[in-house]
Structures are given as C-alpha cells and as structure tokens.
N, C-alpha and C positions, 0 to 999 in steps of 0.2 A: 773486662768483666765478661764472664761466661753467661750463657743464657740462664743457667740454674742459679747463679750468684744473683743476677738481676732479679729473677723472680723471687727468691727468698728475701732480698732487701725490700722489694716492692711489697710483698704480702706482709712481711713483718711491720712494715710502716703503715699497713691498712690502706694502701693507695690502689684503687682499681685500675685495671688496664685501659679503660676508656679515658680516664683522666691523664695517664701518661700519653696516650696516643694523641689526645687533643692538644696537650701542651707541646708535644714534639712535631705535630703536624703530619703524623702517619696514620695509616689505617689501623684499627685495632686488630684486625685479623692478622696483620703481619706480626704483631707483638705476640698474640695467641700462638701462632705457628712457631715463631722463633723460640719462645719460652718452652714449648714442648719438644724442641729439637727437630721439627719438621721442616724448617726453612733455615737458610743461611741469610744473614743480613750483611749489608755492605758496611765497611769500617765507618763511613760518614753517618750512616743510619744509627749505629751503636753510639757514636759521639753524641748524636742529637737525643737519643733515648736516655742516655746517662745524664746529660745536661738537664733534661726535662725532669727526670726523677729526682736529681738532687735539687733542683729548684723547688719542686713540690715539698720535699722534705724540709727544706729551709723555710718555706712559707708556713708549713704546719708547726715547726719549732717555734718561729716568731708568734704565732697565734697563741700557742700554749704558753709561752713565756709571758705574754701580755696578760692572758687570763690568770695565770698564777700570781703575777705581780699585783693584779687588782684584788686578789683574795687574801693578801697578806694581812695578818691581823695588826691592828693598831698597837702601838707600844703601850704598855700599861702605865698609868699615871701613878707617880709616886708622891 
C-alpha cells in the first residue's frame, strides 16, 4: 500500500493518525511524514501500520454492526 492509499483509507474511515500510531506502537510523527511523502518507512513498519489500520476498521465495523442490530425494529404483530 502506498502512503497516499493509506492516507485515503484512513481518512475515509475517519481514523486519526494518533489512533493508528498508538495501535501500531509507532510515533505519530513518522506517520505524518510518511503520508506526506517526506519519509520512507521500512517494509516491517508498513506491515505494522496496515495491520493496525485494518484492526481499527474491523473494531469500528463490529461496533457499528452491534449498534445497528440493537436498533432493528421489532417485527409487527399480526
């Protein structure tokens, strides 16, 4: 995944850099610089960033799914 693809996915999902950095165990500054094209990251860092981002997306999806399931209207009595 390129830096611009990563940034687009992260921002579209509404996930802040600090959340990805925390989950990945990396400094947020590295993510900022990499997303802007000012820094090259090592392949193992990219692997950790991708895993962190996808884990956060999965967590958000599970929470949304749970909220939506809780809001399903009850079946109409006939």
